[in-house]
C-alpha positions as CSV (number, residue, x, y, z in Angstrom):
1,M,0.0,0.0,0.0
2,K,1.4,3.4,-1.0
3,V,1.5,6.2,1.6
4,S,3.0,9.7,1.7
5,K,6.8,10.1,1.6
6,L,6.6,11.6,5.1
7,A,4.7,8.6,6.4
8,A,6.9,6.1,4.6
9,S,10.0,7.5,6.3
10,L,8.5,8.3,9.6
11,I,10.3,6.6,12.6
12,G,8.3,5.7,15.6
13,S,9.4,6.4,19.2
14,E,12.1,4.1,20.4
15,I,11.0,4.8,23.9
16,I,7.5,3.4,23.2
17,K,9.0,0.4,21.4
18,I,11.0,-0.5,24.6
19,G,8.0,0.3,26.7
20,N,5.9,-2.2,24.7
21,E,8.5,-4.9,25.2
22,V,8.3,-4.2,28.9
23,N,4.5,-4.3,29.0
24,D,4.5,-7.6,27.1
25,L,6.9,-9.3,29.5
26,K,5.0,-7.9,32.6
27,A,1.8,-9.3,31.2
28,K,3.5,-12.7,31.2
29,G,4.3,-12.3,34.9
30,A,7.9,-10.9,34.6
31,E,9.1,-8.6,37.4
32,I,10.6,-5.5,35.7
33,A,11.8,-2.2,37.1
34,N,10.5,0.0,34.3
35,L,12.7,3.1,34.1
36,T,11.8,4.0,30.6
37,I,8.7,6.2,30.1
38,G,8.8,9.7,31.5
39,D,5.5,9.0,33.2
40,L,4.4,8.5,36.8
41,N,2.7,5.7,38.7
42,S,-0.4,7.5,39.7
43,D,-0.9,5.2,42.7
44,I,2.5,6.3,44.0
45,Y,2.2,9.9,42.8
46,P,-1.4,10.9,42.5
47,I,-2.4,14.4,41.2
48,P,-3.2,17.0,43.8
49,S,-6.4,16.2,45.7
50,K,-7.8,19.7,45.1
51,L,-7.1,19.3,41.3
52,K,-8.9,16.0,41.3
53,E,-11.9,17.5,43.1
54,E,-12.1,20.4,40.7
55,I,-12.0,18.1,37.6
56,Q,-14.8,16.0,39.0
57,E,-16.8,19.2,39.8
58,A,-16.3,20.5,36.3
59,Y,-17.7,17.3,34.8
60,K,-20.7,17.5,37.2
61,D,-21.2,21.0,35.9
62,N,-21.4,19.7,32.3
63,L,-18.4,21.7,31.1
64,T,-18.0,19.2,28.3
65,N,-18.3,21.2,25.1
66,Y,-15.6,22.8,23.1
67,P,-13.2,25.1,24.9
68,P,-12.0,28.4,23.3
69,A,-9.3,27.8,20.7
70,N,-6.6,29.4,22.8
71,G,-7.8,28.0,26.1
72,L,-10.2,29.1,28.9
73,L,-9.7,32.7,29.8
74,S,-9.9,31.7,33.5
75,L,-7.0,29.3,33.1
76,R,-4.9,31.7,31.0
77,K,-5.4,34.4,33.7
78,S,-4.2,31.9,36.4
79,V,-1.2,31.0,34.3
80,S,-0.4,34.6,33.7
81,E,-0.5,35.4,37.4
82,D,1.6,32.3,38.3
83,L,4.2,33.3,35.7
84,K,4.5,36.7,37.3
85,N,4.6,35.5,40.9
86,R,6.8,32.5,40.3
87,W,9.3,33.6,37.6
88,N,8.7,37.4,37.4
89,L,7.6,36.9,33.8
90,D,5.0,39.4,32.5
91,Y,2.7,37.7,29.9
92,S,-0.9,38.7,29.5
93,P,-3.6,36.0,29.1
94,N,-3.7,36.9,25.4
95,D,0.0,35.9,25.1
96,I,-0.8,32.4,26.4
97,L,-1.9,29.4,24.3
98,V,-3.4,26.3,26.0
99,A,-3.3,22.8,24.4
100,G,-3.5,19.1,25.2
101,G,-0.1,18.9,26.8
102,S,3.2,20.2,25.5
103,R,3.6,18.0,22.4
104,P,1.1,19.9,20.2
105,L,2.7,23.2,21.3
106,I,6.2,22.1,20.4
107,Y,4.9,20.8,17.0
108,A,3.0,24.1,16.5
109,T,6.2,26.1,17.3
110,F,8.1,24.2,14.7
111,K,5.4,24.5,12.1
112,T,4.8,28.2,12.7
113,I,8.5,29.1,12.4
114,V,10.2,26.5,10.2
115,D,9.9,26.4,6.4
116,E,11.2,23.4,4.4
117,G,15.0,23.5,4.4
118,D,15.3,26.1,7.2
119,K,18.1,25.5,9.7
120,V,17.0,24.2,13.1
121,V,19.6,23.8,15.8
122,Y,19.3,21.6,18.9
123,P,21.6,19.6,21.2
124,V,21.8,15.9,21.4
125,P,20.8,14.2,23.6
126,S,17.4,15.9,23.6
127,W,13.8,14.7,23.5
128,N,12.0,14.4,20.1
129,N,13.6,17.4,18.4
130,N,14.8,15.1,15.7
131,H,11.3,13.9,15.0
132,Y,9.8,17.5,14.9
133,A,12.6,18.6,12.6
134,Y,11.7,15.7,10.3
135,L,8.0,16.5,10.4
136,T,8.8,20.1,9.3
137,S,11.4,19.1,6.6
138,A,13.9,21.2,8.5
139,N,17.7,21.2,7.9
140,K,18.5,19.8,11.3
141,I,21.8,20.7,13.0
142,E,22.4,18.3,15.9
143,V,25.0,19.6,18.3
144,E,26.8,16.9,20.3
145,T,27.2,17.7,24.0
146,S,29.5,16.1,26.6
147,K,29.5,14.8,30.1
148,S,31.9,17.6,31.1
149,N,29.0,20.0,30.7
150,N,26.3,17.6,32.0
151,Y,25.2,17.0,28.4
152,L,24.0,20.6,28.1
153,P,25.0,22.7,25.2
154,T,27.4,25.6,25.8
155,A,27.6,28.8,23.8
156,E,30.8,27.6,22.4
157,D,29.1,24.4,21.2
158,L,26.3,26.4,19.5
159,K,28.1,29.4,18.1
160,P,29.3,27.8,14.8
161,H,25.8,26.7,13.9
162,L,23.5,29.7,14.5
163,D,24.3,31.7,11.3
164,G,21.1,31.6,9.3
165,A,19.2,29.3,11.7
166,V,15.6,30.1,12.5
167,L,15.0,28.0,15.6
168,L,17.2,27.0,18.5
169,A,15.4,24.3,20.7
170,L,16.5,24.1,24.3
171,C,15.1,22.4,27.5
172,S,16.0,22.9,31.2
173,P,15.8,20.7,33.2
174,L,16.8,18.6,30.3
175,N,14.9,15.6,29.1
176,P,16.7,13.0,29.1
177,T,19.4,14.0,31.5
178,G,17.6,15.9,34.3
179,T,20.5,18.4,34.2
180,V,20.0,22.1,34.6
181,F,21.5,25.2,32.9
182,T,23.5,27.5,35.2
183,K,22.9,31.2,35.0
184,E,26.2,31.7,33.2
185,Q,25.5,28.9,30.6
186,L,22.1,30.2,29.7
187,S,23.2,33.9,29.7
188,E,26.0,33.2,27.2
189,I,23.6,31.4,24.9
190,C,21.1,34.3,25.1
191,K,23.9,36.7,24.1
192,L,24.5,34.6,21.0
193,V,20.8,34.7,20.0
194,L,20.7,38.5,20.5
195,D,23.9,39.0,18.6
196,E,22.7,36.8,15.7
197,N,19.4,38.7,15.5
198,S,21.2,42.1,15.6
199,K,22.8,41.1,12.2
200,R,19.4,40.3,10.5
201,G,17.4,42.7,8.4
202,E,13.7,43.4,8.7
203,D,13.0,41.1,5.7
204,E,14.8,38.2,7.4
205,K,13.3,35.6,9.7
206,P,14.7,36.0,13.3
207,L,16.4,33.3,15.2
208,Y,13.8,32.1,17.7
209,L,14.5,30.2,20.9
210,M,12.0,27.5,21.9
211,Y,12.6,27.1,25.6
212,D,11.0,24.0,27.1
213,Q,10.6,24.4,30.9
214,I,8.0,21.7,31.6
215,Y,10.2,20.5,34.5
216,A,11.0,23.9,35.9
217,M,9.4,23.4,39.3
218,L,11.2,20.0,39.7
219,T,14.7,21.1,40.6
220,F,16.8,19.8,43.5
221,G,19.1,22.3,45.0
222,E,19.4,24.1,41.7
223,E,17.8,27.3,40.6
224,H,15.9,27.4,37.3
225,Y,16.7,30.2,34.9
226,N,14.9,31.4,31.8
227,P,16.0,33.6,28.9
228,V,13.5,36.4,29.4
229,S,14.2,37.0,33.1
230,L,18.0,37.1,32.3
231,F,17.6,39.3,29.2
232,P,14.2,41.2,28.8
233,E,15.1,41.8,25.1
234,M,14.8,38.0,24.6
235,K,11.1,38.3,25.0
236,K,10.4,38.9,21.3
237,Y,12.5,35.9,20.3
238,T,11.5,33.3,23.0
239,I,8.6,30.8,22.9
240,F,8.1,29.0,26.2
241,I,6.7,25.4,26.6
242,D,5.2,24.7,30.0
243,G,2.3,22.9,31.6
244,T,0.9,20.7,34.3
245,S,2.1,17.2,33.3
246,K,5.3,16.9,35.3
247,C,5.0,19.5,38.1
248,F,1.6,18.3,39.2
249,A,2.2,14.6,38.4
250,A,-0.6,15.1,35.9
251,T,0.7,13.4,32.7
252,G,-2.7,12.1,31.7
253,V,-4.6,15.3,32.5
254,R,-3.2,16.9,29.3
255,V,-3.1,20.6,30.0
256,G,-0.1,22.4,28.6
257,W,0.6,26.0,27.6
258,S,2.9,28.1,25.5
259,F,3.6,31.8,25.8
260,G,5.7,34.1,23.7
261,P,5.6,36.8,21.0
262,A,1.9,37.6,20.1
263,E,2.5,37.1,16.4
264,I,3.9,33.6,16.9
265,I,1.3,32.6,19.5
266,D,-1.5,33.8,17.3
267,K,-0.3,31.7,14.4
268,M,0.2,28.7,16.6
269,K,-3.4,29.1,17.8
270,A,-4.6,29.2,14.2
271,L,-2.6,26.1,13.3
272,L,-4.0,24.1,16.3
273,T,-7.6,25.0,15.3
274,H,-7.1,22.7,12.4
275,V,-5.5,20.0,14.5
276,G,-8.0,20.1,17.4
277,A,-5.3,19.5,20.0
278,W,-7.3,21.2,22.8
279,A,-7.0,20.3,26.4
280,P,-10.4,19.0,27.7
281,K,-12.5,21.8,29.0
282,P,-13.2,20.3,32.5
283,E,-9.4,19.8,33.1
284,Q,-8.7,23.4,31.9
285,E,-11.3,24.7,34.4
286,A,-9.9,22.6,37.2
287,V,-6.3,23.6,36.6
288,G,-7.3,27.3,36.5
289,V,-9.0,27.0,39.9
290,F,-6.2,25.0,41.4
291,M,-3.5,27.4,40.3
292,Q,-5.3,30.3,42.0
293,N,-4.1,29.0,45.4
294,A,-0.3,29.4,45.3
295,D,0.2,28.0,48.8
296,E,-1.6,24.8,47.9
297,V,0.3,24.5,44.6
298,N,3.7,25.0,46.3
299,E,2.8,22.6,49.1
300,F,2.0,19.9,46.6
301,V,5.1,20.5,44.4
302,D,7.5,20.6,47.4
303,D,6.2,17.3,48.7
304,F,6.1,15.6,45.2
305,K,9.6,16.8,44.2
306,G,11.0,15.7,47.5
307,K,9.8,12.2,46.9
308,I,11.2,12.2,43.3
309,A,14.5,13.6,44.5
310,E,14.8,10.8,47.1
311,S,14.2,8.1,44.5
312,L,16.7,9.7,42.1
313,Q,19.3,10.0,44.9
314,T,18.7,6.4,45.9
315,L,19.3,5.3,42.2
316,H,22.4,7.5,42.0
317,E,23.9,6.2,45.2
318,G,23.2,2.6,44.0
319,I,25.1,3.2,40.7
320,Q,27.9,4.9,42.6
321,N,28.0,1.9,45.0
322,M,28.3,-0.4,41.9
323,K,31.2,1.7,40.7
324,T,33.1,1.1,43.9
325,K,32.6,-2.6,43.4
326,G,34.4,-2.4,40.1
327,F,31.4,-2.3,37.7
328,S,32.0,-0.1,34.6
329,V,29.2,2.3,35.5
330,E,28.8,6.1,36.2
331,S,25.9,8.5,36.9
332,I,25.5,12.3,37.1
333,K,24.1,13.6,40.3
334,P,20.3,14.4,40.2
335,M,19.6,18.0,39.4
336,G,16.0,18.1,38.2
337,A,13.1,16.4,36.4
338,L,12.4,12.7,36.8
339,Y,15.7,11.4,35.3
340,L,19.1,10.1,36.2
341,T,21.8,9.9,33.6
342,I,23.6,6.6,33.8
343,E,26.6,5.1,32.0
344,L,26.8,1.3,31.6
345,D,30.0,0.7,29.6
346,Y,29.3,-2.8,28.4
347,I,28.9,-2.4,24.7
348,G,31.0,-5.0,22.9
349,K,30.9,-7.5,25.8
350,T,29.9,-11.1,25.3
351,K,26.6,-12.4,26.6
352,P,26.2,-15.9,28.2
353,D,24.9,-17.3,24.9
354,G,28.1,-16.3,23.2
355,S,26.6,-13.4,21.2
356,Q,28.0,-9.9,21.5
357,V,26.3,-6.8,23.0
358,V,26.2,-5.0,19.6
359,D,25.0,-1.5,20.7
360,S,23.1,0.4,23.5
361,T,19.7,-0.9,22.3
362,D,21.0,-4.5,22.4
363,L,22.2,-3.9,26.0
364,V,18.8,-2.5,26.9
365,F,16.9,-5.6,25.7
366,Y,19.5,-7.9,27.4
367,L,18.9,-6.1,30.7
368,I,15.2,-6.3,30.3
369,K,15.3,-10.0,30.0
370,E,18.2,-10.9,32.3
371,A,17.8,-8.2,35.0
372,G,14.2,-7.1,34.8
373,V,15.6,-3.5,34.4
374,A,14.4,-1.3,31.5
375,L,16.3,1.9,30.5
376,V,16.3,4.2,27.5
377,P,19.5,4.5,25.5
378,F,20.7,8.0,24.5
379,S,20.3,6.8,20.9
380,A,16.6,7.5,21.4
381,F,17.5,11.1,21.9
382,G,19.7,11.5,18.8
383,N,23.1,10.0,19.9
384,S,25.0,7.1,18.4
385,R,24.0,3.6,19.3
386,N,27.6,3.1,20.4
387,M,27.2,5.6,23.2
388,P,26.8,3.7,26.5
389,W,24.7,6.3,28.3
390,F,21.1,5.8,29.3
391,R,18.1,7.7,30.8
392,A,16.5,6.3,33.9
393,S,13.1,7.6,34.9
394,V,12.0,7.0,38.5
395,G,8.4,8.1,38.2
396,G,7.0,4.6,37.8
397,L,8.7,3.0,40.8
398,S,8.5,3.1,44.5
399,I,11.7,3.8,46.4
400,Q,11.8,0.1,47.5
401,E,11.5,-1.0,43.9
402,V,14.5,1.2,43.1
403,R,16.5,-0.4,45.8
404,D,15.5,-3.9,44.8
405,L,16.7,-3.6,41.2
406,F,20.4,-3.4,42.0
407,P,21.1,-7.1,42.9
408,R,19.5,-8.1,39.6
409,L,21.4,-5.5,37.6
410,E,24.7,-6.5,39.1
411,A,24.1,-10.2,38.4
412,A,23.2,-9.5,34.8
413,L,26.2,-7.3,34.2
414,N,28.5,-9.9,35.9
415,K,27.4,-12.4,33.2
416,L,28.9,-10.2,30.5
417,K,32.5,-11.0,29.7
């Protein structure tokens, strides 16, 4: 059967492929510590009780028809107020666009800015930028990052690639690493963006910065910085991606928002009217009400991120303990989000059946079957399959399940020669 060229070459999510393998094995009774999907076990991490009550109340009130194309005004007002109080960002409700989570907003940002062949710059590893670049027929420039900078891009890394680019895609805390930009790192990058735009004429497309801060509230002993607070003149070039899914443990509630220059947000809104990627009206209403009580929001977030931080620290300490035992492993200390960055330097080793661990994906499936531990290789985020680094997401496990995975992981790695 013939399909479009885009569909014929479209690559599905490697993360979902690994997740499906895990689910199939669990359905057969296997015990697996699933560290793959950036999701949360809602029995361990339920959404705020007040938010749940407000969602139920909104359904009782029959708020089940279409929401406005840019989102309920009550929600956009709550978001606007929260941005001002939390980050000192001044965006009116009309500068805010609500959608069904952050994915439609990221897609709309790409489609609004990027023409076929336009240069788009992003670091690797990073989540899904490679796929959005493909969907917009962009000329993608993938900038390799290094452990020495916690797998975050530096101004020095990016500078050679920004000439003529129309979009720079950044995320902090970063998915997949959970690492966080310092003030100095982000400031130097903003200066590059401003300098590049100062060279462009009125008839040229600017260099825009898409800044994904969906994990901004989930930082552990680190301060979150954003481009516009550092440099107010960045406001006309920065499109923010944000929402409820991570900070409120509300991945399935599907309420995200973007904010930025009015001319970009208005075009994104027009695009999404044809996609229909609206957040459900009851959930919008509920989030708007919940966010009006800053003390309740902060109390929930502080408790939630404390639990996530404890699980990540437990995982980090376990990897470091393995390192002291002589295992070829490493991890970067938890800084934010749901993720720990782990190195398992076992590519090229021989399995018990005599076959070789060919690449990082091969190691992932070996560990699923032999250790009951599922990770995501950095190859899912744009890096080479020969790179022995992995993302571990703790949102789906209890802290005891995190502790229990280490004996199985050690035994499986000991079998590799």
